[in-house]
Residue, then its C-alpha position, 0 to 999 in steps of 0.5 A: m500500500l502507498q505510504r500516506v501522509v495527510d496534512s490535516v492542517k492544510i486540508f481542513a483549514a478552509s472548513m475552520s473559516d467562517s462558513s459564510q465565505h463559502v470557500r471552494e476547495n480544490i484538493l491537490l495530490e502531493i508526492l514526496v520524492e528524492q530529486d533523482f525520481v522527480e522526472i519519473v513521478s512527474d511522467a506518471l502523473w501526466a499519464c494519470g491525468a494531470q493537466a499541470v505538474e508543479v515541482i517544489d524544492e523543500a529543505t529535505q525533500t522535493v514535492v511533486r504536486t498536481h490535481l487529479g480530480s475529486h478523488p486524487l488518492e484513489q486515482w493515484e493508487a489505482y495507477v500505482e497498483q497497475f504500473g508501480t512495479e515498472m516505475n522504479r519505487l513508485s509505490n514507496w513515496p509518501v503522498r499527502l493532500f493539499a487544499q487550494n482555492s479552486d479559483v486559484a487552481n483554475t486560473w490556467r483556463q484563462f490562458a488556454k489557447t487553441t492548438l493547431v495540428e495539421n488542419i485540426a483546431i483544438i479549442p478550449l470549450w469555454k473559449k468557443d465564443e471567442f473562436n472565429i474560423a477565418d480559415a474554412t479549411l480548419l476543422p474545429i473540435f471543442i474540448e473540456p478536459y475536466g481533470s483529465f490529461g488532454m487539452g491537445d497542446h501537449p507534445t505527445t498528443r500533437a505528435t500522435l495526432t500528426l502521425a495518425l492524420r498523415q497516415l489516414q490521409e494517405a490511405n483514405e481509410t475509415p478507421d476502427i480506433l482503440d485509444i489507450g490512455c484516452g484522456s479527454g478523448v481529443l485524439s479519437i474525436a479529432l480522427l472521427k470528425k475528420f475520417g468517420g469510423r468508430a473509436h473506443g477509449i480506455d483510461l485509468a482515470a474516471t475523470a478521463v472517461e467522463a470528459s471523453i464521453f462529454n466531449a464526444q457528445f458535444n462534438g457530435v460523434e457520440d454515436s461512434f465513440t465508446c469509453q470505459q475506465g480501466g487499463l490494458e486488461c480492458i482490451l478486447g478484439t482488434y482494431s485498424h488503428v491503435l493509439a497509445n499515448i502513455l509512458a515508456p515503461v507501460l509501452l514496454e511492459g504492456a507490449d503484448a496486450i497493446s500489439g495484440a490489439v492491432q489487426k494484420d496490416g493495421y497501424l500503431f501510434l506510440s508516444g509518451f517518451t523521449e528519444s532515449r527510449e526510442l530504440d528500446i521501444v522500436a526493437c520491442y515492437e519489431k519483435l512482435g511483428f511490426r515495422y517502423l514507419d515514421k516518427r515525429e519529435i516535438d519539444g523533445w517528446l517522440g511519437l512513432s508510427l508502426q504497421r503490423v506486418s506479421e504475427h509475433q516473431 
């Protein structure tokens, strides 16, 4: 089990104030780590659904802080239970909660911007009235992330979407998509809006499933999109296009499950890692019957596209 350190003063301070102030709280998760493990824990939080990760250097330790929805401990524990063994002591670090005024926590929303990927315009839903489509070639999609990972602006999202768009444009295919670690559903929704077909998303975070279903409905693709909470054990059947924007250790440890979801001659798009893991990941999936097609690097993060050409070698 995780080592919990709950800071009662921080969590319940607002409840001690005058109730007439109606202070709205945003509960953040803090993980206390050694400096050498900050990157590993931060990457895990991104994969777990974080919109932002703050690193705070204290006298004797480093604190990694983020927001993971209304039940952050439960969400973090579910992630660690599935992937902790691959994350190098991930389950050993103490965790605690931190209460923050939700008005402060949501200030990032006023600075959110539209993200362009090829001809897809990914627009924050709360700014839809500000967006004027001057370019008729742009295809807008509107995203509300809730507490999930997925405004569309992260380099791994952009890299994955770029590679998938280019492959589908060249092939002129109607895809059958599996979106592993779907976050807000931005990848599936963008591809469904442009190419049609159908998509199924899976994510460990309940907030991600909620956000994905809402966004699919808002963007008019709810009849083509399904979503469920869970990990790689949820994968059933095979798909023409599989998207896995998750961490390198999970891509490697879960390679059999991920590769098994890709039908013969189907396509696999992997992201969530840097150049240092590229050769390991490519070699792993080549052994499972894939050939390397292309890659996209954005701000040090990589996305790869591969095609299944045979069964496991």
